[in-house]
LOKEZA-449719 format. One line per field, with one value per residue (C-alpha): residue in three letters; y, z negated, x negated; residue number from 1. Coordinates in steps of 0.5 Angstrom, whole numbers, plus 500, padded with zeros to 3 digits. Example, Ala and Ser with C-alpha at 12.3 -4.5 7.8 and 13.67 -1.06 7.14 Angstrom:
LOKEZA-449719
r = c(ALA_SER)
y = c(491_498)
z = c(484_486)
x = c(475_473)
k = c(1_2)
This chain:
LOKEZA-449719
r = c(MET_ALA_ARG_ILE_LEU_GLY_LEU_SER_ARG_THR_SER_LEU_THR_ARG_VAL_THR_ARG_GLU_LEU_LEU_GLU_VAL_GLY_LEU_VAL_ARG_GLU_GLY_VAL_ILE_GLU_LEU_ARG_ALA_THR_THR_GLY_ARG_PRO_SER_GLU_VAL_LEU_GLU_VAL_VAL_SER_SER_ALA_HIS_HIS_PHE_LEU_GLY_ILE_LYS_LEU_THR_GLY_ASP_ALA_LEU_HIS_ALA_VAL_VAL_THR_ASP_LEU_ALA_ALA_THR_VAL_GLN_GLU_HIS_SER_SER_ALA_ALA_LEU_GLU_ALA_GLN_ASP_VAL_ALA_HIS_VAL_VAL_ALA_GLN_ILE_ALA_ALA_HIS_VAL_GLU_GLY_VAL_LEU_GLY_ARG_PHE_PRO_LYS_LEU_THR_SER_VAL_GLY_ILE_SER_LEU_ALA_GLY_VAL_VAL_THR_GLY_ALA_PRO_GLY_GLU_GLU_VAL_VAL_HIS_GLN_SER_PRO_PHE_LEU_GLY_TRP_THR_GLU_ASP_VAL_PRO_LEU_ALA_ARG_LEU_VAL_ALA_ARG_ALA_THR_GLY_CYS_PRO_VAL_VAL_VAL_GLU_ASN_ASP_VAL_SER_ALA_LEU_THR_ALA_LEU_GLU_ALA_TRP_SER_ARG_VAL_GLY_ALA_GLY_VAL_SER_SER_MET_ALA_LEU_VAL_THR_ILE_GLY_ALA_GLY_LEU_GLY_PHE_GLY_PHE_VAL_ILE_ASP_GLY_ARG_VAL_VAL_ARG_GLY_ALA_HIS_GLY_VAL_ALA_GLY_ARG_LEU_ASP_HIS_VAL_VAL_VAL_VAL_PRO_ASP_GLY_PRO_VAL_CYS_GLU_ARG_GLY_HIS_GLN_GLY_CYS_ALA_SER_ALA_LEU_LEU_ASN_GLU_GLY_ALA_VAL_VAL_ARG_HIS_ALA_GLY_SER_ALA_SER_GLY_ASP_TYR_ARG_ALA_VAL_ILE_GLU_ALA_ALA_ARG_ALA_GLY_ASP_GLY_PRO_GLU_ARG_ARG_ALA_VAL_GLU_ALA_ALA_GLY_VAL_ALA_LEU_GLY_ARG_LEU_ILE_GLY_LEU_ILE_LEU_ASN_THR_ILE_ASP_PRO_GLU_LYS_VAL_VAL_LEU_THR_GLY_GLU_GLY_LEU_ASP_THR_TYR_ARG_ILE_ALA_ALA_ASP_VAL_VAL_HIS_ALA_GLU_ILE_ASP_ARG_LEU_ALA_GLU_GLY_GLY_VAL_GLY_SER_ALA_ALA_LEU_ASP_VAL_GLN_ASP_PHE_ASP_PHE_SER_GLU_TRP_ALA_ARG_ALA_ALA_ALA_GLY_THR_ALA_ILE_SER_ALA_LEU_LEU_THR)
y = c(747_750_745_739_742_745_752_758_762_768_763_760_766_768_761_761_769_766_760_766_770_764_762_755_757_762_764_761_763_765_760_761_755_756_762_765_766_768_765_760_762_757_756_752_749_752_745_748_752_746_740_734_728_721_715_708_704_696_691_692_698_705_707_715_720_728_731_737_740_736_729_729_725_730_724_717_713_706_704_698_699_699_696_696_699_706_710_707_708_715_716_714_718_724_723_722_728_732_730_731_739_740_739_742_747_749_742_743_737_730_724_717_710_704_698_698_701_709_714_721_728_730_731_727_721_714_708_703_697_695_688_688_693_688_695_692_698_705_710_717_717_724_727_723_725_732_733_729_733_740_739_738_730_727_719_714_707_705_702_708_713_709_708_716_717_712_716_723_720_717_722_726_721_721_715_716_709_704_699_698_691_689_683_681_680_682_683_691_693_700_703_710_711_718_720_719_714_710_710_707_709_707_707_700_700_694_688_683_679_674_673_666_664_657_653_647_651_651_654_661_663_666_659_661_655_658_665_670_670_662_663_669_673_671_667_663_661_658_654_652_650_646_650_648_654_659_663_666_668_660_658_663_661_653_655_658_652_646_643_641_643_650_651_648_653_659_657_656_663_665_662_666_673_672_670_676_681_678_680_686_688_685_689_696_696_700_702_700_694_696_691_691_689_686_679_680_674_670_674_674_666_664_670_665_662_669_672_665_666_673_672_666_670_678_680_685_683_687_682_682_688_692_689_694_691_696_694_695_700_701_709_709_707_713_718_716_718_725_725_725_731_735_733_736_742_743_741)
z = c(516_523_525_523_527_533_531_532_525_528_529_522_519_522_520_513_512_512_507_502_503_501_496_498_497_494_495_491_490_497_498_502_504_509_509_515_518_514_508_507_505_500_499_494_494_489_486_481_487_488_485_488_486_489_489_491_491_491_491_483_481_482_481_480_480_480_483_484_491_491_490_483_478_473_470_472_470_473_471_473_479_476_482_490_494_496_492_486_488_491_484_480_484_483_475_475_479_474_468_472_474_466_466_473_474_480_484_492_494_493_498_497_500_501_505_512_518_518_523_524_523_516_512_516_516_517_514_519_515_508_506_499_498_502_506_513_516_518_511_512_505_506_507_501_496_498_498_491_488_492_493_500_501_506_507_510_510_504_508_513_507_503_510_511_503_504_511_508_502_507_513_509_508_515_517_523_524_519_518_512_509_504_501_496_496_503_508_511_516_517_522_523_530_531_524_526_523_529_528_535_539_534_528_527_529_525_525_524_519_524_528_529_525_524_530_525_519_515_518_515_514_521_524_526_525_523_522_517_513_512_509_506_502_495_496_501_497_492_497_500_493_492_485_482_478_484_480_484_477_475_482_481_474_476_482_478_474_479_486_486_491_488_490_497_498_496_500_506_505_505_512_514_511_514_521_521_519_524_529_527_528_534_536_534_531_525_521_514_513_506_503_497_494_488_491_491_486_493_496_489_489_496_497_500_505_507_509_512_517_518_520_524_529_528_534_535_527_524_520_513_511_514_508_502_496_492_486_486_482_484_482_488_493_489_490_497_497_494_500_505_502_501_509_511_507_510_517)
x = c(554_553_548_553_559_555_557_553_552_557_563_561_561_568_571_568_571_578_577_574_580_585_580_578_571_566_560_554_546_543_537_531_529_523_518_521_528_534_536_541_548_551_558_562_568_573_575_581_584_589_591_594_599_597_601_600_606_605_611_611_608_606_599_598_592_592_586_583_581_575_579_576_581_584_588_591_597_601_608_612_617_624_626_624_630_629_633_630_623_624_628_622_616_621_621_613_613_617_612_606_609_609_602_600_605_602_601_600_603_604_601_604_600_603_602_606_607_607_608_610_607_605_611_616_613_617_616_618_617_613_613_611_617_622_623_625_629_626_626_624_620_616_623_627_621_620_628_628_622_622_614_611_610_605_606_600_599_595_589_588_588_583_579_579_577_571_569_570_565_560_560_556_551_550_554_559_561_564_570_574_576_580_583_588_596_595_589_587_582_580_575_572_569_564_567_574_579_582_589_592_598_603_600_597_590_586_591_587_590_593_587_585_578_578_582_584_585_592_598_600_607_608_606_599_594_588_588_585_592_592_586_584_589_591_597_593_587_592_596_590_588_594_595_602_601_601_596_590_586_587_585_579_577_577_573_568_567_567_567_574_580_580_572_573_579_575_570_574_577_570_568_574_572_565_567_572_566_562_568_568_560_560_566_565_558_559_553_557_563_566_569_574_581_584_581_574_573_573_567_564_564_564_558_553_558_560_553_552_557_556_549_551_555_553_549_543_540_545_548_550_546_551_556_558_562_565_569_576_581_588_587_582_587_592_586_586_593_591_586_592_595_588_587_594_593_586_588)
k = c(1_2_3_4_5_6_7_8_9_10_11_12_13_14_15_16_17_18_19_20_21_22_23_24_25_26_27_28_29_30_31_32_33_34_35_36_37_38_39_40_41_42_43_44_45_46_47_48_49_50_51_52_53_54_55_56_57_58_59_60_61_62_63_64_65_66_67_68_69_70_71_72_73_74_75_76_77_78_79_80_81_82_83_84_85_86_87_88_89_90_91_92_93_94_95_96_97_98_99_100_101_102_103_104_105_106_107_108_109_110_111_112_113_114_115_116_117_118_119_120_121_122_123_124_125_126_127_128_129_130_131_132_133_134_135_136_137_138_139_140_141_142_143_144_145_146_147_148_149_150_151_152_153_154_155_156_157_158_159_160_161_162_163_164_165_166_167_168_169_170_171_172_173_174_175_176_177_178_179_180_181_182_183_184_185_186_187_188_189_190_191_192_193_194_195_196_197_198_199_200_201_202_203_204_205_206_207_208_209_210_211_212_213_214_215_216_217_218_219_220_221_222_223_224_225_226_227_228_229_230_231_232_233_234_235_236_237_238_239_240_241_242_243_244_245_246_247_248_249_250_251_252_253_254_255_256_257_258_259_260_261_262_263_264_265_266_267_268_269_270_271_272_273_274_275_276_277_278_279_280_281_282_283_284_285_286_287_288_289_290_291_292_293_294_295_296_297_298_299_300_301_302_303_304_305_306_307_308_309_310_311_312_313_314_315_316_317_318_319_320_321_322_323_324_325_326_327_328_329_330_331_332_333_334_335_336_337_338_339_340_341_342_343_344_345_346_347)
């Protein structure tokens, strides 16, 4: 720890004494790791010292987990949103918190993540817009939920929260720079440089969803021709396939089965994805690009196209070797929301 943090053993001893006093860590077995020198003092996180509720909001559901201090999931659940307006969402969150407090009476705090622009100090976050919930005006969500539940609350953009969680789990493995790409109902991008999540001056870093990737491609709902959103998200794949059902799953199954318009739409999405990842590799040169989201089937069908585009565009010989595909699960997004609450406690 002293080496990683660049601290002297004396300074680190002073810091860890404070962590010991507040019960966040405990002393483990002293290890002699060399024949000479002082033995290493082992510290263990007291995972059970705190519990956190993480909530991921989508346009139609509330996904929740309870974690300990190490972000290990203790329970998880999902429920349909009763309504999308702010009052109903806050009331449903409050009812869920009340149920969790019955099982975890010493709940430390609540973390909430959702798609949209989120700014503000911890506990004072404001959601400026959240398209999938239809929120177009400023919503002081942290304050509203804290008032309704009596618990400390932090709110974060869902992709930023997931990026931070991925960075947390990977920094210890020696990865100091990475990018996160999510594909699903929308597109999301997060970046970690020198071990820190890039947030931007206005909380909107990583907005690549309307970058032009196929100049002569279809037009998105905002009128941009050939942008990533016109080709890559689930709705775009359905439109490009000409599907009358509007069902992404049905398009994916048809694409797996044949070479019709569904297959062509998915491969066009693969071209867009490969070009986006190539752009990211050339722009920030990350050690890893993590790909996830409920739209991963697009990648799975068009993987050869995606990798061909990455390798064609990426400079420096990194190419598609940097791509790390992670299976999607909404509970992981909820765990990331809990991670924001953990981070707020520790910082």
